[in-house]
C-alpha positions as CSV (number, residue, x, y, z in Angstrom):
1,X,-5.5,-15.3,7.5
2,X,-4.0,-18.9,7.6
3,X,-6.1,-19.6,4.1
4,X,-3.9,-17.1,2.1
5,X,-3.9,-17.7,-1.5
6,X,-1.0,-19.3,-2.8
7,X,-0.7,-17.5,-5.8
8,X,-1.4,-14.4,-8.1
9,X,-4.9,-16.5,-10.2
10,X,-6.2,-17.6,-6.9
11,X,-5.6,-14.2,-5.2
12,X,-7.7,-12.3,-8.0
13,X,-10.2,-15.2,-8.0
14,X,-11.2,-14.1,-4.6
15,X,-10.8,-10.9,-5.2
16,X,-13.6,-11.2,-8.0
17,X,-16.1,-13.3,-5.6
18,X,-16.1,-10.2,-3.6
19,X,-16.6,-7.7,-6.8
20,X,-19.2,-9.9,-8.1
21,X,-21.5,-9.9,-4.7
22,X,-20.6,-6.0,-4.0
23,X,-21.3,-2.7,-6.0
24,X,-17.8,-2.1,-7.5
25,X,-16.2,-3.0,-10.2
26,X,-12.9,-5.3,-11.2
27,X,-10.0,-4.1,-14.5
28,X,-7.7,-6.1,-16.1
29,X,-5.0,-4.1,-17.3
30,X,-2.4,-5.8,-19.7
31,X,1.2,-5.5,-18.1
32,X,3.5,-5.4,-21.3
33,X,5.9,-8.6,-22.0
34,X,3.9,-10.2,-18.9
35,X,1.8,-13.4,-19.4
36,X,-0.1,-12.0,-16.6
37,X,-2.2,-8.7,-16.1
38,X,-2.7,-6.0,-13.3
39,X,-5.8,-5.8,-11.4
40,X,-7.9,-2.8,-9.9
41,X,-10.7,-2.6,-8.1
42,X,-13.0,0.4,-7.9
43,X,-15.3,1.0,-5.2
44,X,-17.7,3.8,-5.5
45,X,-19.3,5.8,-2.3
46,X,-22.5,4.5,-1.3
47,X,-23.3,8.1,0.1
48,X,-22.3,11.6,-1.7
49,X,-18.5,11.1,-1.9
50,X,-16.0,13.7,-0.5
51,X,-12.5,11.8,-0.4
52,X,-10.7,9.2,-2.3
53,X,-8.2,6.4,-1.1
54,X,-5.9,4.5,-2.9
55,X,-4.3,1.4,-1.5
56,X,-1.4,-0.3,-3.6
57,X,0.6,-3.8,-2.7
58,X,2.5,-6.2,-3.8
59,X,5.1,-4.2,-5.2
60,X,7.4,-6.9,-3.7
61,X,6.0,-10.6,-4.5
62,X,7.7,-11.5,-1.0
63,X,5.7,-9.5,1.3
64,X,2.7,-11.4,2.0
65,X,0.9,-10.1,5.1
66,X,0.7,-6.6,2.7
67,X,-1.5,-8.3,-0.2
68,X,-3.3,-10.3,2.5
69,X,-4.6,-7.1,4.2
70,X,-5.8,-5.6,1.0
71,X,-7.6,-8.8,0.5
72,X,-9.0,-8.9,4.1
73,X,-10.1,-5.0,3.5
74,X,-12.2,-6.5,0.3
75,X,-13.3,-9.9,2.0
76,X,-14.3,-8.3,5.4
77,X,-16.1,-5.3,3.8
78,X,-14.4,-2.6,5.9
79,X,-14.8,0.1,2.9
80,X,-18.6,-0.4,4.3
81,X,-17.3,2.0,7.7
82,X,-16.4,4.9,5.1
83,X,-19.7,5.2,2.5
84,X,-18.2,8.9,2.1
85,X,-15.0,7.4,0.5
86,X,-14.2,6.3,-3.0
87,X,-11.7,3.7,-3.4
88,X,-9.2,2.6,-6.0
89,X,-7.3,-0.8,-4.7
90,X,-4.1,-2.5,-6.6
91,X,-4.1,-5.8,-4.7
92,X,-1.0,-6.8,-6.4
93,X,1.1,-4.8,-8.2
94,X,4.0,-7.3,-8.9
95,X,2.2,-10.9,-9.7
96,X,5.5,-12.7,-11.2
97,X,7.2,-11.6,-8.1
98,X,4.5,-13.0,-5.9
99,X,4.0,-16.2,-7.7
100,X,8.0,-16.9,-7.3
101,X,8.1,-15.3,-3.9
102,X,10.4,-13.3,-4.8
103,X,11.3,-9.4,-4.0
104,X,11.8,-8.8,-7.3
105,X,9.7,-9.2,-10.9
106,X,10.6,-12.3,-13.0
107,X,13.1,-10.1,-14.8
108,X,15.0,-9.7,-11.5
109,X,13.7,-5.8,-11.5
110,X,12.9,-4.1,-8.2
111,X,9.7,-2.3,-9.1
112,X,9.7,-0.1,-5.8
113,X,12.9,1.5,-7.7
114,X,11.1,2.3,-10.9
115,X,8.4,5.1,-10.5
116,X,10.0,7.4,-12.8
117,X,11.5,7.6,-16.3
118,X,11.5,4.3,-18.2
119,X,10.7,2.0,-15.2
120,X,9.6,-1.3,-15.6
121,X,6.3,-3.0,-17.1
122,X,4.6,-3.2,-13.7
123,X,5.2,0.5,-12.7
124,X,4.3,1.8,-15.9
125,X,1.0,0.2,-16.2
126,X,0.3,1.3,-12.7
127,X,1.1,5.1,-13.4
128,X,-1.2,4.5,-16.8
129,X,-3.9,3.4,-15.0
130,X,-3.8,5.5,-12.5
131,X,-3.5,8.8,-14.7
132,X,-4.4,11.9,-13.4
133,X,-6.5,11.2,-10.6
134,X,-6.0,12.5,-7.1
135,X,-6.1,10.9,-3.8
136,X,-6.8,12.5,-0.5
137,X,-5.2,9.6,1.1
138,X,-2.5,6.7,-0.3
139,X,-1.2,3.5,1.8
140,X,1.7,1.9,-0.1
141,X,1.5,-1.6,1.9
142,X,5.0,-3.3,2.3
143,X,6.4,-5.9,5.0
144,X,10.1,-6.0,6.0
145,X,11.4,-9.8,6.3
146,X,13.7,-9.0,8.9
147,X,12.2,-6.8,11.2
148,X,10.4,-8.0,14.5
149,X,8.5,-4.8,15.1
150,X,6.4,-2.5,12.9
151,X,7.7,0.9,11.6
152,X,6.0,3.2,8.7
153,X,6.9,6.3,6.6
154,X,4.8,9.0,7.3
155,X,3.9,11.5,4.7
156,X,1.2,13.2,6.2
157,X,0.0,16.7,6.3
158,X,-1.0,16.2,9.9
159,X,2.4,15.2,11.2
160,X,0.4,14.0,14.4
161,X,-1.4,11.5,12.1
162,X,1.8,8.9,12.3
163,X,2.0,9.0,15.7
164,X,-1.8,8.2,16.3
165,X,-1.4,5.1,13.8
166,X,1.6,3.8,15.3
167,X,-0.1,3.9,19.2
168,X,-3.2,2.3,17.4
169,X,-1.1,-0.2,15.6
170,X,0.5,-0.8,18.8
171,X,-2.5,-2.5,20.4
172,X,-2.4,-5.3,17.7
173,X,1.4,-6.0,17.6
174,X,5.1,-4.8,18.8
175,X,6.8,-1.6,17.6
176,X,9.8,-1.5,16.4
177,X,12.4,0.1,18.7
178,X,15.6,0.7,16.5
179,X,16.8,4.1,16.3
180,X,17.9,3.6,12.7
181,X,16.7,1.8,9.7
182,X,18.2,2.0,6.6
183,X,20.2,5.0,7.6
184,X,17.1,6.8,8.8
185,X,16.7,7.8,12.2
186,X,13.4,6.1,13.9
187,X,11.7,7.0,16.9
188,X,9.0,5.2,18.1
189,X,8.3,3.3,15.0
190,X,8.1,6.1,12.7
191,X,11.2,7.1,9.6
192,X,12.5,10.2,9.9
193,X,12.1,12.0,6.9
194,X,13.0,15.1,4.9
195,X,11.3,18.4,5.3
196,X,8.5,18.8,2.2
197,X,11.1,20.9,0.7
198,X,14.0,18.9,0.9
199,X,12.0,15.9,-0.4
200,X,11.1,17.7,-3.6
201,X,14.7,18.8,-4.3
202,X,15.6,14.9,-3.6
203,X,13.1,13.9,-6.0
204,X,15.0,15.8,-8.6
205,X,18.6,14.1,-8.1
206,X,17.1,10.5,-8.5
207,X,15.7,8.0,-11.2
208,X,15.1,5.2,-8.3
209,X,11.5,6.5,-7.2
210,X,9.8,3.8,-4.9
211,X,6.0,3.7,-5.0
212,X,5.7,6.0,-2.3
213,X,7.4,9.3,-4.2
214,X,5.5,8.6,-7.4
215,X,2.7,9.0,-5.1
216,X,3.6,11.7,-3.1
217,X,4.7,13.8,-6.2
218,X,1.8,12.7,-8.8
219,X,-1.1,11.7,-6.6
220,X,-1.5,13.3,-3.6
221,X,0.7,14.8,-0.5
222,X,-1.1,12.7,1.9
223,X,0.1,9.3,2.7
224,X,1.9,6.7,4.3
225,X,4.4,3.2,3.7
226,X,3.6,0.7,6.0
227,X,6.0,-1.9,7.0
228,X,5.0,-5.2,9.1
229,X,8.0,-7.3,10.6
230,X,8.0,-10.4,8.8
231,X,9.8,-12.2,12.2
232,X,5.9,-12.5,13.8
233,X,3.2,-14.5,13.0
234,X,1.3,-13.8,9.9
235,X,-1.9,-13.4,11.1
236,X,-0.5,-10.9,13.7
237,X,0.9,-9.0,10.7
238,X,-2.3,-9.0,8.7
239,X,-4.1,-7.2,11.6
240,X,-1.3,-4.6,11.8
241,X,-1.7,-3.6,8.3
242,X,-5.3,-3.5,8.6
243,X,-5.1,-1.2,12.1
244,X,-2.9,1.1,10.5
245,X,-5.1,1.2,7.3
246,X,-8.4,1.4,9.0
247,X,-7.0,4.1,11.4
248,X,-5.6,6.4,8.7
249,X,-8.7,6.2,7.2
250,X,-10.5,7.4,10.6
251,X,-8.3,10.1,11.1
252,X,-9.0,11.6,7.4
253,X,-12.7,11.0,7.8
254,X,-12.6,13.0,11.3
255,X,-11.0,15.7,9.4
256,X,-13.2,16.3,6.9
257,X,-16.7,15.5,7.9
């Protein structure tokens, strides 16, 4: 996506163009203490709804391919492949960080450590907006600026999904071969995570939840955090994100239809 938006205003302008031409809605939600808003896209199922998908990105403002993949998902009408799915999409959770090209928000806060407790204006706004909705699948799209290969944090009920998704992504771009990332073991691009029981216990010991822990705790226990490699070309990274998103949806579709 060589014509990627240069700022948040342009991003939302393009999102709104898609919304205006399709049966979906765009909601603007005020973020306290900010001069910008959070935007949410709702896409209803075109057939009888059987699943709800949550797409979240832009928690870190310096991870453009993750944001671009959600824009591509909308502009390329990828949702039409799944007529029985409802979609709730947050195209950019950190608009001030996106405009500044930085990981944190304008107050130098890492939003992805603030999804519990007092939080940040952005994370609190997301949590309030989502409310008590539950998702059959959630996707938290990120990038790792320092890496040359894709990896992901799988939190799927079916543990085979992670392997299948990485295999699909490998047809688009390189998979990370490191054995350890962020002090966690990695095998074939899949970060080893604690058991669900251990994860629940860990969540009680920290007040620095990333979006993924919040989603796992409150939105549904079936999701993933994707990490595309910032050291390869931009368009390939966008396609890797899309590949992971679409294949996870296909796996869900196959499991319930």
